C-alpha positions as CSV (number, residue, x, y, z in Angstrom):
1,M,124.8,106.3,142.0
2,S,122.2,107.1,139.2
3,Q,121.9,105.1,136.6
4,A,119.6,105.1,133.0
5,A,117.2,101.9,132.8
6,T,117.0,101.6,129.1
7,T,117.1,103.2,125.8
8,P,114.7,105.5,125.2
9,L,112.4,105.5,122.2
10,V,112.0,108.2,119.5
11,G,110.7,109.3,116.4
12,K,108.4,107.4,115.0
13,D,109.2,104.2,117.5
14,L,107.9,106.8,120.3
15,L,105.0,108.4,118.6
16,Q,103.6,104.3,117.9
17,K,104.0,103.9,121.5
18,V,102.9,106.8,122.6
19,K,99.4,106.1,121.0
20,E,99.4,102.7,122.3
21,L,99.4,103.5,125.6
22,S,97.1,106.3,125.6
23,D,94.9,104.7,128.2
24,T,97.8,105.6,130.7
25,T,98.8,108.1,132.7
26,R,101.3,110.6,131.5
27,R,104.3,109.7,133.7
28,E,103.5,106.1,133.2
29,T,103.5,106.6,129.4
30,A,107.2,108.3,129.9
31,R,108.9,105.3,131.7
32,L,107.0,103.0,129.3
33,C,109.0,104.5,126.5
34,G,112.3,104.7,128.8
35,Y,112.6,108.0,129.9
36,Y,113.4,107.0,133.3
37,T,116.9,106.7,135.1
38,I,117.1,104.3,138.7
39,K,118.8,105.9,141.3
40,D,119.0,104.3,144.7
41,G,116.4,102.1,143.8
42,Q,113.9,104.3,143.1
43,V,112.7,105.3,139.5
44,R,112.6,108.5,138.6
45,V,110.7,109.4,135.3
46,N,112.4,112.2,133.0
47,L,109.5,114.0,131.9
48,T,111.1,117.2,130.4
49,D,113.1,114.7,128.3
50,F,110.3,112.9,127.0
51,Y,108.4,116.0,126.4
52,D,111.9,117.2,124.5
53,A,111.3,113.9,122.4
54,L,107.9,113.8,121.7
55,L,107.7,117.7,120.3
56,K,110.9,116.8,118.7
57,A,109.3,113.5,116.6
58,R,106.0,115.2,115.5
59,G,108.8,118.0,114.3
60,I,107.9,120.9,115.8
61,P,111.5,122.5,116.7
62,F,112.1,124.1,119.8
63,N,115.1,125.5,119.6
64,S,115.0,127.0,116.4
65,E,118.7,127.5,114.8
66,T,117.4,128.5,111.7
67,P,118.9,132.1,110.2
68,K,116.6,135.4,110.2
69,D,116.7,136.8,106.8
70,G,115.4,140.6,108.5
71,R,112.0,140.7,107.3
72,G,108.9,140.8,109.7
73,R,108.7,140.6,113.2
74,D,110.7,137.3,115.8
75,A,108.1,135.2,117.1
76,T,107.6,136.2,120.8
77,Y,105.5,133.9,122.4
78,T,103.8,136.4,124.2
79,V,100.6,137.1,123.2
80,S,97.7,139.9,124.6
81,V,94.2,139.8,125.2
82,H,92.7,142.4,122.6
83,K,90.0,145.0,123.3
84,N,87.5,143.0,121.9
85,G,88.5,139.8,123.8
86,Q,90.1,137.6,121.8
87,I,93.8,136.3,121.8
88,V,95.6,136.1,118.5
89,I,97.9,133.5,118.2
90,G,99.4,134.5,114.8
91,S,100.5,132.8,111.5
92,T,104.1,132.3,112.6
93,Y,103.0,129.9,115.1
94,T,100.7,127.9,113.1
95,K,103.2,127.2,110.5
96,E,106.3,126.4,112.9
97,M,103.5,123.8,113.9
98,G,102.6,122.6,110.5
99,L,98.9,123.6,111.6
100,Q,96.4,123.6,108.6
101,S,93.3,125.5,108.3
102,G,90.3,123.3,109.8
103,D,92.3,121.7,112.7
104,Q,90.8,121.4,115.3
105,F,91.6,121.9,119.2
106,D,89.7,121.2,122.4
107,I,90.2,124.0,124.9
108,K,91.0,123.3,128.9
109,L,91.0,126.3,131.1
110,G,93.2,125.9,134.2
111,Y,93.8,128.3,136.9
112,K,95.3,131.0,135.2
113,H,96.2,129.6,131.8
114,I,94.7,128.0,128.9
115,H,95.9,124.5,127.3
116,L,95.2,124.3,123.5
117,I,94.9,120.2,122.8
118,Q,95.1,119.3,119.2
119,V,91.6,117.2,118.3
120,E,92.6,114.7,115.4
121,E,90.6,113.9,112.3
122,N,88.7,110.6,113.7
123,G,87.8,113.2,117.3
124,K,90.0,111.8,119.4
125,V,92.3,113.8,121.7
126,V,96.0,114.2,121.1
127,N,96.9,113.1,124.6
128,F,100.5,114.0,124.8
129,A,100.0,117.5,123.7
130,E,99.1,118.2,127.1
131,L,101.6,119.4,129.5
132,E,102.3,117.6,133.1
133,E,99.1,116.8,135.1
134,E,98.1,120.0,137.2
């Protein structure tokens, strides 16, 4: 039998707790924020729910339900490498994430993927923007 252990944190409470737990692993942070269940005596961390809640708390809609006005192209979340070797993300995505001119990111290269990790004004990397451990 599976049961939720606690009521998970959401919104500003979740963001504050994540900042407080910046020195812990992502799984431990998710667990301490209430994103886990107990099944057969074992704790199971719900990272997907945790990440969804973080996106929502940051004001980043995962499934856009805004009506289309028929102008411009829809965002596809697929880009191509240009002849000059650059990858352009586009203003649709930066606007959706609330990014401003001058916002900085650390670039982390992986095997066939790139992580862009937003850096706060004080130069500290936003830990929860990374995806699950590789």
